[in-house]
C-alpha positions in Angstrom: 45.8 -62.4 165.9 44.6 -62.6 169.4 40.5 -63.7 169.9 37.8 -61.4 171.2 37.8 -61.9 175.2 34.2 -62.3 175.1 34.4 -65.7 173.0 36.6 -67.3 175.3 36.1 -69.3 178.2 38.1 -69.4 181.5 36.4 -72.5 182.7 38.3 -75.8 181.3 34.5 -77.8 181.2 33.2 -74.8 179.2 35.7 -75.1 176.7 35.5 -79.3 176.6 31.6 -78.9 176.5 31.8 -76.7 173.4 34.3 -79.1 171.9 32.2 -82.3 172.1 28.9 -80.2 171.2 30.8 -79.4 168.0 31.8 -82.8 167.3 29.5 -85.5 168.9 26.3 -83.1 168.8 27.2 -81.8 165.4 28.1 -85.5 164.1 24.7 -86.7 165.5 22.5 -84.0 164.2 24.0 -84.7 161.2 23.8 -88.2 161.0 19.9 -87.7 162.3 18.7 -85.2 159.6 20.7 -87.2 156.4 18.7 -90.7 158.0 15.5 -88.7 157.9 16.0 -87.7 154.5 16.2 -91.0 153.4 12.9 -92.2 154.9 11.4 -88.9 153.4 12.9 -88.9 150.1 14.1 -91.6 147.8 17.2 -93.4 149.5 19.3 -93.8 146.5 19.5 -90.2 145.9 20.3 -89.2 149.8 22.8 -92.4 149.8 24.8 -90.7 146.9 24.5 -87.5 148.0 25.6 -87.9 151.8 29.0 -88.6 150.5 29.3 -84.6 149.7 26.7 -83.1 151.6 28.0 -84.9 155.0 30.8 -82.7 154.7 28.8 -79.6 154.3 26.1 -80.4 156.6 28.4 -81.4 159.7 31.1 -78.4 159.7 27.9 -76.2 159.2 26.5 -77.6 162.6 30.0 -77.3 163.9 30.2 -73.5 163.3 26.7 -73.0 165.0 28.3 -74.5 168.0 30.9 -71.9 168.2 28.6 -69.1 167.1 26.5 -69.9 170.6 28.3 -68.6 173.4 27.1 -70.7 176.5 27.9 -74.8 175.9 24.7 -75.9 177.8 22.5 -73.8 174.9 25.2 -75.6 172.2 24.5 -78.8 173.8 20.7 -78.0 173.7 20.5 -77.1 170.0 22.2 -79.9 168.9 20.4 -82.6 171.0 17.2 -80.7 170.0 18.0 -81.5 166.1 18.7 -85.0 166.8 15.3 -85.1 168.7 13.5 -83.7 165.9 15.1 -85.9 163.0 14.6 -89.1 165.5 10.9 -88.0 165.5 10.7 -87.8 161.6 12.3 -91.1 161.4 9.9 -92.5 163.6 7.0 -90.8 161.5 8.8 -91.9 158.6 8.7 -95.6 159.6 5.1 -95.5 160.2 
């Protein structure tokens, strides 16, 4: 079953950018979200639910990356989520 041509990238840089944004960006954003939740909520609850919620949040981040057409926008979204969760972590430590 062939994919739609508008979603396929011809450049190897674009393919690599989307792949790394999905794997690394999604992983870092998911970890940041879970760390921010651990500071704002009860850490015991977050640690026990991370075992299954991490495997739901990370693929959701990967899907978000692949729904975005441009690789740089997907990197910007993942970086933005990581920075926002980092700010929540910083504010939670104060």
